[in-house]
C-alpha positions in Angstrom: 52.5 -35.4 65.4 52.5 -39.1 66.1 55.3 -40.5 67.9 55.2 -44.3 68.5 56.7 -45.8 71.1 59.1 -47.7 69.4 58.9 -48.2 65.4 61.0 -51.5 64.8 59.8 -50.6 61.0 62.7 -47.5 61.1 65.0 -49.3 63.3 65.0 -52.2 60.7 65.1 -49.1 57.8 67.8 -47.5 59.3 70.1 -50.6 57.9 67.6 -51.9 55.7 70.3 -52.8 52.6 73.1 -54.7 55.0 70.2 -56.8 56.7 68.7 -57.7 53.0 72.2 -58.7 51.9 72.9 -60.4 55.3 69.5 -62.6 54.7 70.1 -62.9 51.2 73.8 -64.6 51.9 72.2 -67.2 54.3 69.8 -67.7 51.8 71.9 -68.6 49.2 74.5 -70.8 51.1 72.0 -73.6 51.7 73.2 -73.7 55.1 70.4 -72.7 57.8 71.3 -73.6 61.2 75.0 -73.9 63.1 76.9 -72.7 60.7 79.2 -69.9 59.6 77.1 -67.1 61.1 76.6 -68.6 64.0 80.5 -69.2 64.4 81.0 -65.4 63.6 78.3 -63.8 65.5 79.3 -65.5 69.0 82.9 -64.9 68.3 82.0 -61.1 67.4 79.5 -60.9 70.6 81.8 -62.4 72.9 84.7 -59.9 71.8 82.6 -57.1 72.1 80.9 -58.2 75.8 84.6 -58.9 77.0 84.1 -62.7 77.8 85.7 -66.0 76.3 82.6 -67.5 75.3 79.8 -66.8 73.7 76.9 -69.4 72.8 73.6 -68.6 71.1 70.3 -70.1 71.7 66.5 -69.4 70.7 65.8 -66.7 73.2 66.5 -64.5 76.4 64.6 -66.7 78.6 66.4 -69.7 77.1 69.4 -68.4 78.3 69.0 -67.9 81.5 67.3 -71.1 81.9 70.2 -72.8 80.5 72.8 -70.9 82.6 70.7 -72.5 86.1 70.3 -76.2 84.3 74.2 -76.1 83.6 75.2 -75.2 87.0 73.2 -78.2 88.0 74.2 -80.3 85.4 77.8 -79.6 86.9 77.1 -79.8 90.3 77.4 -76.7 91.3 73.6 -76.4 92.2 70.8 -78.7 92.7 67.2 -78.5 93.0 66.0 -76.1 96.2 69.0 -74.1 96.2 68.3 -70.4 96.4 68.6 -67.7 94.0 68.4 -64.0 95.0 66.6 -62.0 92.2 65.1 -58.7 92.2 61.6 -58.6 92.8 60.6 -55.6 90.4 62.2 -58.1 87.7 60.5 -59.2 84.4 59.0 -62.7 84.7 61.4 -64.1 82.6 63.8 -63.7 85.3 61.9 -66.0 87.7 60.8 -68.3 85.2 64.2 -69.3 84.5 64.9 -70.0 88.1 61.4 -72.0 88.7 62.2 -73.9 85.3 65.0 -75.5 87.1 63.6 -76.4 89.9 65.7 -73.2 92.1 64.1 -71.4 94.5 63.8 -67.6 93.6 64.2 -65.4 96.8 62.6 -61.6 96.0 64.8 -58.6 96.7 63.5 -55.3 97.0 64.7 -52.5 94.7 66.0 -49.1 95.4 63.2 -46.5 94.1 66.3 -44.2 93.2 67.5 -46.5 90.7 65.0 -48.9 90.7 67.8 -52.0 90.6 68.2 -54.4 93.3 69.1 -52.8 96.4 72.2 -54.2 97.4 71.8 -53.2 101.1 69.2 -55.9 101.3 70.8 -58.7 99.4 72.8 -60.4 102.6 69.9 -59.9 104.9 68.7 -62.8 102.4 71.8 -65.3 102.5 71.1 -68.5 103.7 72.9 -71.7 103.7 70.9 -72.6 100.7 72.1 -69.6 98.6 73.9 -70.7 95.3 73.7 -67.7 93.3 72.5 -63.5 93.1 71.0 -63.4 89.7 71.0 -59.1 89.1 69.2 -57.7 86.3 70.1 -54.9 84.4 66.8 -53.4 84.2 65.7 -50.8 81.7 69.2 -50.6 80.3 70.6 -49.7 83.8 73.6 -51.4 85.4 72.7 -53.1 88.2 76.0 -54.1 89.2 77.3 -52.7 92.5 81.2 -53.1 93.9 78.9 -54.2 97.1 77.3 -57.1 94.9 80.5 -58.3 93.9 82.2 -58.9 97.3 78.8 -60.3 98.8 79.2 -63.0 96.3 83.0 -63.5 96.7 82.5 -63.5 100.8 79.9 -66.1 100.6 80.9 -68.2 97.6 78.0 -67.3 95.3 77.6 -67.5 91.7 76.9 -63.9 90.1 74.7 -63.9 87.3 73.7 -61.4 85.1 70.5 -61.0 83.1 71.7 -58.5 80.4 68.4 -58.4 78.0 68.0 -54.8 78.2 71.5 -54.1 78.6 73.5 -54.1 75.5 76.2 -51.8 75.5 76.0 -50.8 79.0 79.4 -50.4 80.7 80.6 -50.6 84.5 83.7 -49.1 84.9 85.3 -49.8 81.8 83.5 -53.6 81.5 80.7 -54.4 79.5 77.7 -56.1 81.2 77.5 -59.7 80.5 81.0 -59.7 81.2 80.8 -58.8 85.2 79.3 -62.1 86.8 80.0 -65.6 86.4 77.6 -65.6 83.2 74.9 -63.7 81.9 71.5 -64.5 79.7 71.2 -61.7 76.5 67.7 -61.2 74.4 67.7 -60.3 71.0 64.2 -60.1 70.9 63.4 -57.4 68.1 62.7 -54.4 70.9 65.8 -55.1 72.1 68.7 -52.1 71.7 70.1 -54.9 69.7 67.5 -56.8 68.3 67.4 -59.6 65.5 63.9 -60.0 63.5 62.8 -62.6 65.4 63.6 -64.2 68.6 67.2 -65.1 69.9 69.4 -65.3 72.4 73.3 -65.8 74.1 74.9 -66.8 76.7 78.6 -64.9 77.7 80.7 -66.4 80.1 84.4 -67.2 81.0 83.6 -70.6 82.4 85.1 -73.2 79.4 83.0 -75.9 81.6 79.9 -73.8 81.5 79.9 -72.7 77.9 80.3 -76.2 76.8 77.5 -77.4 79.0 74.9 -74.7 77.5 76.1 -75.4 73.9 75.2 -79.0 74.7 71.9 -78.5 76.5 70.3 -76.2 73.7 71.0 -78.8 71.1 69.2 -81.8 72.9 71.6 -82.4 74.9 74.4 -83.6 72.2 77.9 -82.3 71.7 78.7 -84.7 69.1 76.0 -85.9 66.8 73.7 -88.8 67.8 75.2 -88.6 71.1 73.4 -87.3 74.2 75.1 -86.5 77.6 72.3 -84.4 78.7 68.5 -84.4 78.5 68.2 -81.0 76.4 66.2 -79.3 74.3 66.3 -77.4 70.8 67.0 -73.9 71.5 69.4 -72.9 68.8 70.1 -69.2 67.1 69.5 -69.8 63.2 71.7 -68.8 60.8 69.5 -65.6 59.5 69.2 -64.3 63.0 72.7 -64.5 63.7 73.6 -63.1 60.3 71.6 -60.0 61.1 72.6 -59.5 64.6 76.3 -59.3 63.2 74.8 -56.4 60.6 73.3 -54.5 63.9 76.2 -55.5 66.4 78.4 -53.0 64.1 75.8 -50.4 64.5 75.3 -50.9 68.2 77.4 -48.1 70.2 76.1 -45.7 67.3 72.7 -46.4 68.3 73.0 -46.6 72.0 74.8 -42.9 71.4 71.3 -42.0 70.0 69.0 -43.4 72.6 71.4 -41.6 75.5 71.2 -38.3 73.4 67.2 -38.8 73.4 67.3 -39.2 77.4 69.6 -36.2 78.0 66.8 -34.2 75.9 64.4 -35.9 78.4 66.2 -35.1 81.4 67.2 -32.0 80.6 63.5 -30.6 79.7 61.0 -32.1 81.4 60.0 -30.4 84.5 56.6 -31.5 85.5 56.5 -31.8 89.4 54.5 -34.7 88.6 57.3 -37.0 87.0 59.8 -38.4 88.5 63.1 -38.9 86.0 65.7 -41.9 86.1 68.6 -40.8 88.3 71.7 -41.0 86.2 75.3 -41.2 88.5 77.6 -42.7 85.0 75.8 -42.1 81.5 78.1 -44.9 80.5 76.3 -47.3 82.7 72.9 -46.7 81.2 71.9 -47.8 77.5 68.4 -46.6 77.7 66.8 -49.9 76.5 63.3 -47.9 78.2 63.0 -44.4 79.3 60.9 -45.0 82.6 59.5 -42.0 84.7 57.5 -42.4 87.8 54.2 -40.7 88.4 51.5 -41.3 90.8 48.9 -40.6 88.2 50.3 -42.6 85.8 47.1 -44.2 84.0 45.8 -40.7 83.3 48.9 -39.5 82.2 49.2 -42.6 79.9 45.5 -41.7 78.6 46.6 -38.2 78.4 49.7 -38.9 76.3 47.5 -41.0 73.7 45.1 -38.6 73.1 48.1 -36.7 72.1 49.3 -39.0 69.4 52.4 -40.4 71.9 52.8 -43.8 72.5 53.6 -45.2 75.9 54.3 -48.8 77.6 54.1 -49.8 81.2 57.5 -52.1 82.4 55.7 -53.8 83.6 51.7 -53.8 85.3 51.9 -56.2 87.4 54.8 -57.5 89.6 55.7 -61.4 89.6 54.6 -61.6 93.0 51.4 -60.5 91.8 50.7 -62.9 89.0 48.8 -66.0 88.8 51.5 -67.9 87.8 53.1 -67.4 91.2 49.9 -67.4 93.1 52.1 -68.9 96.5 53.2 -65.2 96.5 50.2 -63.3 96.1 49.8 -62.4 99.8 53.3 -61.4 99.8 54.1 -57.3 100.5 56.8 -55.8 98.7 55.6 -51.9 98.9 59.2 -51.0 96.9 58.5 -52.9 94.2 54.6 -52.6 94.4 54.9 -48.5 94.0 57.3 -49.0 91.0 54.4 -51.3 89.5 51.7 -48.9 90.0 53.5 -45.4 88.9 56.1 -46.5 85.8 55.5 -45.5 82.5 58.1 -45.7 79.5 58.2 -42.6 76.8 58.9 -43.4 73.6 62.8 -44.1 73.2 64.5 -45.0 70.2 67.5 -44.1 68.0 65.0 -43.0 64.8 63.1 -40.5 66.9 63.4 -36.6 65.5 64.1 -33.9 67.2 60.5 -32.3 66.6 58.8 -35.9 68.2 61.4 -35.5 71.0 60.7 -32.2 71.8 56.9 -32.7 71.6 57.0 -35.3 74.1 58.6 -32.9 76.4 56.1 -30.2 75.6 53.3 -32.4 76.3 54.6 -34.0 79.4 55.2 -30.5 80.8 51.7 -29.7 79.5 50.5 -32.4 82.1 48.3 -31.6 84.9 
């Protein structure tokens, strides 16, 4: 039996007719940018997330870049200001901060949740700190009441990287609506994925939304009038239309992901494998199913030989990347342990019962 890590073809096939209809509607309309499909998706996604505003853009990295840039343009931040961020995030989160001349302050995650450790944040706050950027990594909510209280106490902006957590909840509210602004990625492999790159910013801040929209459109709010030095970072009409189709099915797909996760957590009993700890099933949408194993590379090779696809999220932490060589000597032992041991098992709303059981059996057989 073959179990792919993620089959985008199978996911797309679930909604093939609706997707084809949406794409043809755009093609036949003759309007391919900044049209009705964008307006509809932005309104629908804002409603889904629970914010007043949604601004589509080219990708998830740009979504985060525009949030920080907009705060700089609005005078809320300036170059050299600090942003607290989890050390074990995907590098895009870090790139969005340094792209704007801001300073990332890396905070270790909790080994239990793999999310930023809220007990380590306050000690990192200085007079230059302007924001906390949390990352709902692997699809699990990173927000805690303690983080919210710290942001209020010190007057910090709370920014969410919601690239991996579409549909995730915290006390009845969707991630992406918990802070001052959130960046969303619709990369094809995400829970809500386009058929190419796409992203969005959600916020309740009207001034921020207007600045983001302008920055992503060359810096222009009115044709040929440029308020900012922006870039071209627009969500195209076909991707907006396809995302509109898939948004209707997002909660259904998340439920299927949770069903796979429940099977894994209930069935995998290998003492060499550390499974995700789930205190609240509403607070995890399982974009990734991460396990920890001290023999990670050996486990991955074993599963590959059995026909089971896996991935590593991520093999090298940001502070050990050549791109940030100035951090290479920094020691972040919790982060480094996670990056050395994490292995992602197949996770998809399209996995069959037989495939799920095969993964469980082979993981249990490892050793």
